[in-house]
N, C-alpha and C positions, 0 to 999 in steps of 0.2 A: 501493501499500499505505499503510496506517495502522497505527500500530506501537500497540499498547495499553500497558497500565505493565509486565505480566509478559512480554511478547515480546519470545524469545530473537531474538539478534544484531542487533536496532535500539539506538543509540544515541539518545536524545534528547537536542538541544539545545535549549536554550531555550523560547521557547514558538512558536518558528516548524516545527519539524517534527522530524526525524530522518534521519539517512543507513543510503541503504536498502543492506542487508547485501549483496544482489546487482547493486549499481549498475555494477560495470563487467564482469559477466558477458555477454560483447554481442559476436555474432557480426557480421561486417562493420562494428564498429569501426576495425579496421586501414585500412578506405577514406577516413577523416577525414583521417589524415596521407600521402595521395599527392598531394597538391599543395602547395605552400610557401604558406603563410601571405601569405608580402610579395608573393605572384603575384595576390592574391583580392580583391573588391570584394565593396559590400554587393547588388549585382543581378549574378544568376547565369542563361544563359539557359541548360536543360536542352532545349528542342525549339521550332527555330525554324520560319520559317513554314510548310515545306516538310511538316511531320509532320503525319501525319494525325489528324483528331480536333478538339474545341473548346477554344479557347483558354482558357487558366487562368494567373492571376497568385497565386502564394502568396504571401503578405506577412508581415509582424509584426515586433513588438518583441520584446528578448529582453531579461531583466531579471534582476537581481541577487535569491538566496535571499529572501523570505517580502519585498522591496520593490519598488517602482515606479521604481528607484535603474539606466537603462540599462546592458546589457554590453557594452563594448566590448572588441574584436579574438577575439569568441569565433566560432570555424568553424562551418558546419550542412555538413553532407554530408546531399543528399537523392537518392532514385533510387525512379524508379516500373515502372511496367510502361507499353506501348502503349496506344495505342485497344481494341485487340482481349486485353488485359489477360498482354501476355504482357513479359517479360523478353527482351526481342529485339535481334540483330546488337550484342554487346556483341566487345569487341578478346581478344586474348591480351595488351596489353601486362601486365596484373595479373589476381591473381584474381576481383577484385571487381569488375573491369570486364569482365570476359566472364560472373560471374554477374550482376552487375545490371544487365545491356544496356547499350543507348545511352542512355539519359535518365536522366541522372545527372549532377551537379556540386557545386560548393560554393558557399559566401559567407562573408563576412568581416562581421562587424558592426561600423559605425563609431561613433562616439561617441555617438551616438542610441540606441545597441542595435537599428538595423533593419533589415532584411534583405529583398530579395523574391529568389523563384524563377519564371522567365518560363517555359511548359510549354503541356502538352495536361492536360485532363482525364484519368486513369488509365480503365481497366478493371478491370473484377471478372476474375478467375482464368476460363478458361474453364469449370472446373469448378464454378464458384460456392461456392467454400469458403469465401470472404472477399471483405470488400465491397472497393470500392476505394479503394484507398487510396497513399498517398505515406511511404515512409519515410526520418525523420527522426534525426539521428546527432548528437551534440554534442561541439564538442572546445575548451574554455576552454582559454587560456596555462597552461602551467605542471601541466595535468590531464591527467589518460588521458581517453579518449575513451568516452561512452555513449549507449545508444539514449533515447529518448523516446518516446511514445504516436503511432502513425501516425497522422497526418491522414486522414480519414474526409469522408462529406459528408452529414450533416443530411438526412434524410429521402432517403438512395438507399440501393438493394441493401444489406444483412445489416445497417445500423445502428439495430438493437433495443432494446427496453428491455435485455434479455439482454445483449446488444453494452457499454452505457450503464453497466451495474451492474458489468461485469466491467473497466471500464478498472483502469488503475493510476494513471494521473494522473502519469505522469513528465512533468513538465514542467508542467503542466497538462493540462488534456481537450487529446482532439487533434480531437474532433468540431466542425467548425467549417462557417459558413453559406457557402451560395452567394451574390454577387449577382451580377447582370446590369448591367456597366456599356454608357455611352451604345453602344458601339465594337461591343459583342457579347460581350468577351472576361467569363472571369469572373471574380470576386475573392473568394481566401480569407484570412481572416486567423485565423491561426496565434499566437498570443501565446505567449511561454514564460519561465516561470521556471526558471532552471537549479536543478538539485539541489545539498544538501549532498553534500559529499566528504567522508571520514573525515580525521582530522587527518595531518598530513604526519609 
């Protein structure tokens, strides 16, 4: 969302951007806090080798707003459908473990701001109402969690000109290129620029 000079609810902060008035309106953000930060590393395995589907690694670097400076200690929570497009086989441990299915996990950036999720390529919903996507949520130290644009795959079903124009660009664009690695794994790079927050 871009805030014009007369836009209500947006507070411009210097030349770099504005605080989104709906930054914390977020269904599922509580899942970010389900694991203690001290238990997390920068690499998270969402799907083991037994999970049906095409192997995929989603990785990137998290940076502070309007800067190339790496953001350390940021928790990223990811979840997505299985290869059939279903959020299947979740547990009853929490509401979000039930609703988000078994392909979910957390990573915490190190000093270099980098993260990786080892998983499979998700399938689009069976009713084909949305592109195949990976949901990403952000938990910065001392801040309330928020969501960013879903990861979707350039050239894939539903990633149309209309989809591109409707992006909110939360955390930057979520449209990624897939690159085939020598071992056959797909690599998707989704760099994330953290959102600005209201002043405490």
